[in-house]
Every structure is written in structure tokens, then in C-alpha cells.
PASEBA-1860 file (N, C-alpha, C; in nm, 3 decimals):
! residues 197
1> MAQWWSDL> -3.332/9.260/8.754/-3.446/9.170/8.734/-3.571/9.247/8.697 ~ -3.601/9.354/8.774/-3.719/9.435/8.746/-3.707/9.501/8.609 ~ -3.585/9.545/8.572/-3.564/9.608/8.441/-3.588/9.508/8.329 ~ -3.536/9.387/8.346/-3.556/9.282/8.245/-3.704/9.255/8.227 ~ -3.778/9.244/8.336/-3.921/9.212/8.328/-3.998/9.325/8.262 ~ -3.965/9.448/8.296/-4.039/9.562/8.240/-4.006/9.583/8.092 ~ -3.893/9.531/8.046/-3.857/9.541/7.904/-3.936/9.444/7.817 ~ -3.999/9.344/7.878/-4.076/9.246/7.803/-4.213/9.302/7.768
9> VALQQIAF> -4.262/9.265/7.648/-4.400/9.302/7.614/-4.493/9.211/7.693 ~ -4.621/9.249/7.703/-4.718/9.174/7.784/-4.728/9.028/7.739 ~ -4.723/9.006/7.607/-4.731/8.869/7.555/-4.614/8.785/7.605 ~ -4.495/8.842/7.608/-4.378/8.769/7.657/-4.389/8.740/7.806 ~ -4.441/8.833/7.882/-4.457/8.812/8.026/-4.553/8.696/8.054 ~ -4.666/8.695/7.982/-4.764/8.586/7.999/-4.703/8.454/7.957 ~ -4.634/8.453/7.842/-4.572/8.330/7.792/-4.467/8.278/7.889 ~ -4.389/8.370/7.948/-4.285/8.330/8.042/-4.346/8.262/8.166
17> IIAMTATV> -4.453/8.321/8.219/-4.518/8.263/8.338/-4.574/8.124/8.307 ~ -4.641/8.111/8.192/-4.699/7.981/8.154/-4.588/7.878/8.132 ~ -4.486/7.916/8.056/-4.378/7.822/8.024/-4.301/7.780/8.148 ~ -4.271/7.874/8.235/-4.195/7.843/8.356/-4.275/7.751/8.448 ~ -4.404/7.780/8.464/-4.489/7.695/8.549/-4.497/7.553/8.494 ~ -4.525/7.540/8.364/-4.536/7.407/8.303/-4.404/7.331/8.311 ~ -4.292/7.401/8.291/-4.161/7.336/8.296/-4.130/7.285/8.436 ~ -4.160/7.365/8.537/-4.135/7.323/8.676/-4.220/7.200/8.710
25> IMLIFLVL> -4.348/7.202/8.670/-4.435/7.086/8.698/-4.382/6.962/8.626 ~ -4.337/6.978/8.499/-4.281/6.864/8.426/-4.158/6.809/8.497 ~ -4.074/6.896/8.548/-3.954/6.850/8.619/-3.991/6.776/8.748 ~ -4.094/6.824/8.817/-4.141/6.755/8.938/-4.188/6.615/8.903 ~ -4.268/6.603/8.796/-4.315/6.472/8.754/-4.199/6.380/8.715 ~ -4.099/6.438/8.648/-3.983/6.359/8.607/-3.909/6.304/8.728 ~ -3.891/6.388/8.829/-3.824/6.343/8.952/-3.906/6.234/9.020 ~ -4.038/6.252/9.026/-4.125/6.150/9.088/-4.116/6.018/9.013
33> MMFGVDDS> -4.112/6.024/8.878/-4.101/5.901/8.800/-3.967/5.833/8.825 ~ -3.861/5.912/8.842/-3.729/5.853/8.867/-3.726/5.781/9.002 ~ -3.811/5.825/9.094/-3.819/5.760/9.224/-3.927/5.652/9.227 ~ -3.981/5.618/9.110/-4.073/5.505/9.101/-4.218/5.535/9.123 ~ -4.256/5.664/9.128/-4.397/5.696/9.142/-4.466/5.667/9.010 ~ -4.579/5.597/9.015/-4.652/5.556/8.897/-4.709/5.679/8.827 ~ -4.658/5.707/8.706/-4.701/5.830/8.640/-4.841/5.819/8.582 ~ -4.907/5.704/8.591/-5.044/5.695/8.543/-5.138/5.779/8.627
41> TFDGGFQD> -5.093/5.820/8.747/-5.178/5.904/8.831/-5.200/6.040/8.769 ~ -5.106/6.084/8.680/-5.129/6.211/8.612/-5.144/6.193/8.462 ~ -5.147/6.068/8.416/-5.152/6.045/8.273/-5.294/6.040/8.221 ~ -5.392/6.028/8.309/-5.530/6.026/8.263/-5.569/6.159/8.204 ~ -5.513/6.264/8.255/-5.517/6.394/8.195/-5.655/6.449/8.171 ~ -5.673/6.508/8.052/-5.794/6.579/8.022/-5.915/6.488/8.023 ~ -5.896/6.359/8.005/-6.011/6.271/8.006/-6.078/6.272/8.141 ~ -6.002/6.297/8.248/-6.061/6.303/8.381/-6.114/6.442/8.413
49> ADLNFLAD> -6.081/6.538/8.331/-6.119/6.676/8.359/-6.246/6.714/8.284 ~ -6.353/6.633/8.301/-6.481/6.659/8.239/-6.473/6.669/8.087 ~ -6.378/6.600/8.026/-6.370/6.595/7.881/-6.380/6.451/7.835 ~ -6.464/6.374/7.900/-6.477/6.233/7.866/-6.530/6.213/7.725 ~ -6.594/6.318/7.668/-6.643/6.305/7.532/-6.530/6.288/7.433 ~ -6.407/6.320/7.473/-6.291/6.302/7.386/-6.229/6.163/7.398 ~ -6.268/6.089/7.500/-6.196/5.967/7.536/-6.193/5.866/7.424 ~ -6.301/5.858/7.345/-6.308/5.754/7.245/-6.295/5.809/7.103
57> EPLSAISG> -6.265/5.937/7.092/-6.249/5.995/6.961/-6.113/5.960/6.904 ~ -6.102/5.954/6.769/-5.974/5.915/6.708/-5.856/6.000/6.752 ~ -5.874/6.132/6.771/-5.761/6.216/6.807/-5.705/6.185/6.944 ~ -5.788/6.125/7.031/-5.739/6.100/7.166/-5.663/5.970/7.177 ~ -5.670/5.887/7.074/-5.599/5.759/7.079/-5.560/5.718/6.937 ~ -5.463/5.785/6.881/-5.416/5.755/6.747/-5.322/5.636/6.755 ~ -5.363/5.523/6.697/-5.284/5.400/6.702/-5.243/5.366/6.845 ~ -5.334/5.383/6.939/-5.305/5.350/7.077/-5.235/5.459/7.154
65> LKIFTVRG> -5.219/5.577/7.093/-5.152/5.688/7.161/-5.256/5.780/7.223 ~ -5.244/5.804/7.351/-5.332/5.900/7.416/-5.271/6.038/7.402 ~ -5.336/6.123/7.325/-5.283/6.257/7.300/-5.326/6.353/7.410 ~ -5.451/6.343/7.454/-5.504/6.436/7.553/-5.472/6.387/7.693 ~ -5.352/6.419/7.741/-5.309/6.380/7.874/-5.249/6.501/7.944 ~ -5.234/6.490/8.073/-5.169/6.597/8.148/-5.026/6.616/8.098 ~ -4.958/6.504/8.074/-4.820/6.511/8.024/-4.816/6.583/7.889 ~ -4.911/6.552/7.801/-4.918/6.619/7.671/-4.948/6.768/7.685
73> ALAFLSVG> -5.037/6.802/7.778/-5.070/6.943/7.801/-4.949/7.019/7.854 ~ -4.873/6.957/7.942/-4.754/7.023/7.996/-4.650/7.045/7.887 ~ -4.633/6.946/7.799/-4.538/6.963/7.687/-4.584/7.077/7.597 ~ -4.715/7.083/7.570/-4.771/7.190/7.487/-4.745/7.327/7.549 ~ -4.779/7.341/7.677/-4.764/7.470/7.744/-4.618/7.510/7.759 ~ -4.534/7.413/7.791/-4.394/7.443/7.813/-4.325/7.488/7.684 ~ -4.329/7.404/7.582/-4.259/7.436/7.456/-4.326/7.555/7.387 ~ -4.460/7.551/7.379/-4.531/7.662/7.316/-4.504/7.794/7.387
81> GWVLYIIG> -4.502/7.789/7.520/-4.476/7.909/7.598/-4.336/7.964/7.577 ~ -4.235/7.876/7.575/-4.098/7.923/7.556/-4.077/7.980/7.417 ~ -4.137/7.915/7.315/-4.125/7.968/7.178/-4.191/8.105/7.171 ~ -4.309/8.118/7.228/-4.380/8.246/7.227/-4.300/8.353/7.303 ~ -4.238/8.314/7.412/-4.156/8.408/7.489/-4.038/8.459/7.405 ~ -3.974/8.368/7.332/-3.856/8.405/7.253/-3.892/8.495/7.136 ~ -4.003/8.465/7.067/-4.035/8.540/6.945/-4.141/8.648/6.967 ~ -4.190/8.660/7.089/-4.303/8.749/7.116/-4.284/8.895/7.079
89> SSMHILLA> -4.164/8.945/7.086/-4.142/9.088/7.057/-4.089/9.112/6.916 ~ -4.060/9.006/6.842/-3.995/9.025/6.712/-4.090/9.012/6.594 ~ -4.218/8.980/6.618/-4.313/8.967/6.507/-4.453/9.002/6.554 ~ -4.545/9.006/6.460/-4.684/9.040/6.490/-4.741/8.938/6.590 ~ -4.827/8.987/6.679/-4.878/8.904/6.788/-4.951/8.779/6.738 ~ -5.030/8.792/6.630/-5.105/8.676/6.579/-5.011/8.570/6.520 ~ -4.909/8.616/6.448/-4.812/8.521/6.392/-4.733/8.453/6.504 ~ -4.695/8.529/6.605/-4.623/8.471/6.719/-4.710/8.368/6.791
97> LLIGVLSG> -4.837/8.401/6.811/-4.929/8.305/6.875/-4.944/8.179/6.792 ~ -4.958/8.194/6.661/-4.972/8.078/6.573/-4.849/7.988/6.580 ~ -4.730/8.047/6.574/-4.607/7.969/6.582/-4.595/7.902/6.718 ~ -4.631/7.973/6.825/-4.626/7.916/6.960/-4.719/7.797/6.975 ~ -4.843/7.812/6.924/-4.941/7.703/6.933/-4.895/7.582/6.852 ~ -4.849/7.605/6.729/-4.802/7.494/6.645/-4.681/7.424/6.708 ~ -4.591/7.501/6.768/-4.476/7.442/6.836/-4.522/7.356/6.954 ~ -4.620/7.405/7.029/-4.672/7.328/7.142/-4.739/7.199/7.098
105> ILASFLQT> -4.818/7.207/6.990/-4.884/7.086/6.938/-4.780/6.985/6.893 ~ -4.679/7.031/6.820/-4.573/6.941/6.775/-4.502/6.877/6.894 ~ -4.472/6.956/6.996/-4.405/6.902/7.115/-4.492/6.798/7.184 ~ -4.623/6.822/7.190/-4.714/6.728/7.254/-4.716/6.594/7.180 ~ -4.721/6.601/7.046/-4.721/6.477/6.967/-4.587/6.404/6.979 ~ -4.477/6.478/6.972/-4.346/6.415/6.983/-4.327/6.351/7.120 ~ -4.373/6.419/7.224/-4.364/6.363/7.359/-4.445/6.234/7.370 ~ -4.564/6.234/7.309/-4.650/6.115/7.314/-4.585/5.998/7.240
113> FAFKAAMK> -4.531/6.023/7.122/-4.466/5.917/7.046/-4.341/5.867/7.119 ~ -4.264/5.959/7.180/-4.145/5.918/7.253/-4.181/5.830/7.372 ~ -4.286/5.867/7.446/-4.329/5.788/7.560/-4.377/5.651/7.515 ~ -4.449/5.647/7.403/-4.497/5.519/7.349/-4.379/5.429/7.313 ~ -4.278/5.487/7.249/-4.159/5.409/7.212/-4.088/5.358/7.336 ~ -4.079/5.442/7.439/-4.014/5.399/7.563/-4.091/5.287/7.630 ~ -4.225/5.295/7.628/-4.308/5.189/7.686/-4.287/5.058/7.611 ~ -4.275/5.066/7.477/-4.253/4.943/7.399/-4.119/4.880/7.434
121> LESSGNLD> -4.016/4.964/7.447/-3.885/4.912/7.484/-3.889/4.847/7.622 ~ -3.960/4.913/7.713/-3.964/4.863/7.851/-4.041/4.733/7.861 ~ -4.146/4.719/7.776/-4.230/4.600/7.786/-4.185/4.489/7.692 ~ -4.081/4.516/7.610/-4.034/4.413/7.520/-3.942/4.317/7.593 ~ -3.902/4.215/7.521/-3.813/4.117/7.583/-3.884/3.984/7.601 ~ -3.832/3.901/7.691/-3.886/3.768/7.711/-3.993/3.768/7.819 ~ -4.094/3.853/7.802/-4.201/3.861/7.900/-4.303/3.750/7.876 ~ -4.325/3.669/7.977/-4.424/3.564/7.970/-4.556/3.619/8.023
129> YNRTIGKT> -4.651/3.642/7.932/-4.778/3.702/7.971/-4.857/3.614/8.066 ~ -4.827/3.485/8.070/-4.897/3.398/8.164/-4.870/3.438/8.309 ~ -4.758/3.506/8.331/-4.726/3.551/8.467/-4.812/3.669/8.511 ~ -4.888/3.726/8.416/-4.975/3.837/8.453/-5.111/3.790/8.504 ~ -5.143/3.663/8.482/-5.275/3.612/8.523/-5.290/3.626/8.675 ~ -5.405/3.681/8.713/-5.432/3.704/8.854/-5.386/3.840/8.904 ~ -5.311/3.913/8.821/-5.262/4.045/8.860/-5.370/4.151/8.838 ~ -5.355/4.260/8.910/-5.444/4.374/8.893/-5.377/4.475/8.801
137> ASVYIRIP> -5.456/4.532/8.711/-5.403/4.631/8.616/-5.501/4.747/8.607 ~ -5.456/4.853/8.541/-5.541/4.970/8.519/-5.561/4.988/8.369 ~ -5.685/5.015/8.330/-5.714/5.036/8.187/-5.649/5.166/8.142 ~ -5.571/5.157/8.035/-5.500/5.272/7.980/-5.573/5.326/7.857 ~ -5.613/5.236/7.768/-5.697/5.268/7.652/-5.824/5.185/7.665 ~ -5.939/5.250/7.648/-6.070/5.184/7.665/-6.073/5.046/7.599 ~ -6.131/4.948/7.671/-6.142/4.812/7.621/-6.288/4.787/7.583 ~ -6.318/4.768/7.453/-6.456/4.748/7.410/-6.515/4.617/7.463
145> KNRSGRGK> -6.646/4.618/7.487/-6.716/4.503/7.543/-6.718/4.386/7.445 ~ -6.746/4.269/7.499/-6.770/4.146/7.422/-6.664/4.117/7.316 ~ -6.539/4.143/7.348/-6.427/4.118/7.256/-6.445/4.186/7.121 ~ -6.511/4.300/7.119/-6.538/4.370/6.993/-6.421/4.459/6.951 ~ -6.317/4.460/7.028/-6.199/4.537/6.995/-6.096/4.523/7.106 ~ -5.979/4.582/7.083/-5.872/4.574/7.182/-5.851/4.710/7.247 ~ -5.816/4.703/7.374/-5.773/4.822/7.446/-5.635/4.795/7.502 ~ -5.597/4.869/7.604/-5.468/4.847/7.667/-5.480/4.862/7.818
153> VVLNLEDR> -5.399/4.784/7.888/-5.388/4.797/8.033/-5.242/4.819/8.067 ~ -5.220/4.878/8.184/-5.084/4.894/8.235/-5.077/4.834/8.374 ~ -4.961/4.778/8.406/-4.942/4.719/8.538/-4.793/4.710/8.568 ~ -4.763/4.690/8.694/-4.626/4.665/8.735/-4.607/4.514/8.745 ~ -4.508/4.464/8.675/-4.479/4.321/8.678/-4.329/4.304/8.693 ~ -4.289/4.242/8.802/-4.148/4.217/8.828/-4.067/4.348/8.819 ~ -4.117/4.450/8.886/-4.051/4.581/8.892/-4.040/4.650/8.757 ~ -4.127/4.610/8.665/-4.132/4.676/8.534/-4.272/4.729/8.512
161> YIEIDAIT> -4.281/4.850/8.460/-4.409/4.911/8.428/-4.438/4.877/8.282 ~ -4.539/4.792/8.258/-4.562/4.743/8.122/-4.702/4.779/8.074 ~ -4.714/4.785/7.942/-4.840/4.812/7.874/-4.872/4.691/7.787 ~ -4.996/4.640/7.798/-5.033/4.518/7.728/-5.168/4.537/7.659 ~ -5.183/4.481/7.537/-5.313/4.479/7.472/-5.408/4.393/7.555 ~ -5.536/4.432/7.556/-5.633/4.362/7.639/-5.770/4.356/7.572 ~ -5.842/4.249/7.602/-5.981/4.233/7.559/-6.063/4.191/7.681 ~ -6.195/4.200/7.667/-6.283/4.158/7.777/-6.404/4.084/7.722
169> DGAVDLLT> -6.454/3.990/7.801/-6.577/3.920/7.767/-6.699/3.990/7.827 ~ -6.674/4.096/7.904/-6.782/4.166/7.974/-6.880/4.232/7.879 ~ -6.997/4.265/7.933/-7.104/4.324/7.853/-7.098/4.476/7.847 ~ -7.001/4.535/7.915/-6.985/4.681/7.910/-6.840/4.714/7.881 ~ -6.820/4.829/7.818/-6.683/4.875/7.792/-6.613/4.904/7.924 ~ -6.483/4.877/7.927/-6.401/4.910/8.043/-6.328/5.040/8.011 ~ -6.362/5.144/8.086/-6.311/5.277/8.056/-6.175/5.303/8.121 ~ -6.109/5.405/8.072/-5.979/5.445/8.125/-5.984/5.461/8.276
177> KTMVEIIG> -5.880/5.410/8.342/-5.861/5.415/8.487/-5.939/5.307/8.562 ~ -6.019/5.226/8.491/-6.089/5.118/8.558/-5.988/5.013/8.604 ~ -6.002/4.967/8.727/-5.914/4.862/8.777/-5.970/4.726/8.733 ~ -5.884/4.643/8.676/-5.927/4.514/8.623/-5.835/4.403/8.674 ~ -5.886/4.281/8.661/-5.807/4.164/8.694/-5.780/4.086/8.566 ~ -5.657/4.044/8.548/-5.620/3.966/8.430/-5.656/3.820/8.456 ~ -5.741/3.764/8.370/-5.792/3.628/8.394/-5.745/3.527/8.290 ~ -5.676/3.574/8.186/-5.629/3.480/8.085/-5.543/3.550/7.982
185> VENNTTVI> -5.490/3.469/7.889/-5.404/3.520/7.782/-5.454/3.467/7.650 ~ -5.455/3.550/7.548/-5.495/3.507/7.414/-5.382/3.537/7.316 ~ -5.342/3.438/7.240/-5.240/3.453/7.136/-5.105/3.502/7.186 ~ -5.077/3.484/7.314/-4.948/3.521/7.374/-4.915/3.669/7.364 ~ -5.007/3.751/7.315/-4.980/3.895/7.303/-5.090/3.980/7.365 ~ -5.200/3.918/7.400/-5.316/3.993/7.451/-5.367/3.924/7.575 ~ -5.401/4.003/7.676/-5.457/3.946/7.798/-5.609/3.964/7.799 ~ -5.675/3.876/7.871/-5.819/3.883/7.889/-5.844/3.935/8.030
193> VKEKE> -5.928/4.036/8.041/-5.948/4.101/8.171/-6.097/4.108/8.205 ~ -6.121/4.128/8.334/-6.257/4.157/8.382/-6.244/4.267/8.487 ~ -6.353/4.341/8.504/-6.349/4.449/8.603/-6.329/4.390/8.741 ~ -6.239/4.451/8.817/-6.207/4.402/8.950/-6.323/4.428/9.043 ~ -6.361/4.328/9.119/-6.474/4.340/9.212/-6.428/4.401/9.343
END
């Protein structure tokens, strides 16, 4: 073990530590999700880490996809780290870093799109949105004030974790992680919410 570690260049050692740590954390989250723990507790990600200036920028929500999340960061670090570990000794350090970073970015985007597709599958079917009225939900994508745009909320309904388009009549935007109450349905595809008192 010591011989294997000492044979690695410094870049590979750093990449291995980062990749292994991120992979273990991802596996822990996966196990928690399989046991029904609401993964939105770690999905707010970088937006909660004093990077709120990114929350409303196009890159953070491409077509409703939140790119800057803890889950996305873990995918970036895990895949980027493993790629860097594998190629770290076989090419120039800058080229290896570039390939590692690009691999991590690609993994983060693919993970985000895969999660979005899974959420759509989970929330599809014969869901009657009228059954959500009176339920409490959490804002997933910012909901603009005065019905000036659509956001998204997530909630548990009948043992299903669903994501729904949402609007508000309120005079202020409802930001990510705000707890809201669903008070109505519009066009059978969008719920009307207000901030929970």
C-alpha cells in the first residue's frame, strides 16, 4: 500500500483523495435516498453556501435545471478526480487538469439531466394536482412575484416525491428553500402558492 502511494505523483495523490472523498459522500447520499431521506436537504447546494448571486442566473437553472447543487459538485469532484487520477502521470499537468475539469463538468451536467428525467418519470402519470391543494411544499426553482413567471416546488404526495410548476400572486419572489402552501391549481399543470405563515 505504501509503495503504491509513493509511486503516485503529487497530482495523482491529490486527485485520489478528492475523488475518493466525493465518491464516498455520494454513496452515503444514495443510501439515504434509498431509505426515503428527502434529498432536497442537500440539493440546495452552492446557492446556500453564500453564492446566492448565482441563484437567478441562467447557468444555475437551464430550462429548470439547477446546475449549482451539492449533488452536481459531488459528481464534478468524483468523476473529475478519478479521471485526473488515471491520467495524471501520463501527460502534462495542465492538459491533465483541463481534461479532469472538463470531465467533471460533463458529469455534473449529465447527472443533472438524469435527475431531471427521473423526476419527470416519477411525477408523471395520473396525478390530480387538485389533491395538492392545502399541502406544504418547498420552492425548488425561484418563483417570480405577481405571476410574472413560473418556478418549481417539490413535495411528497401519496409517498411520491414530485416536482410541479408553480406561480404566486405575492408581491415578492419566493426563493429556493422557502416553505409554501399550495392554494390553487391553474391549467391543471401549475399550482398557485403562497409563502407559508
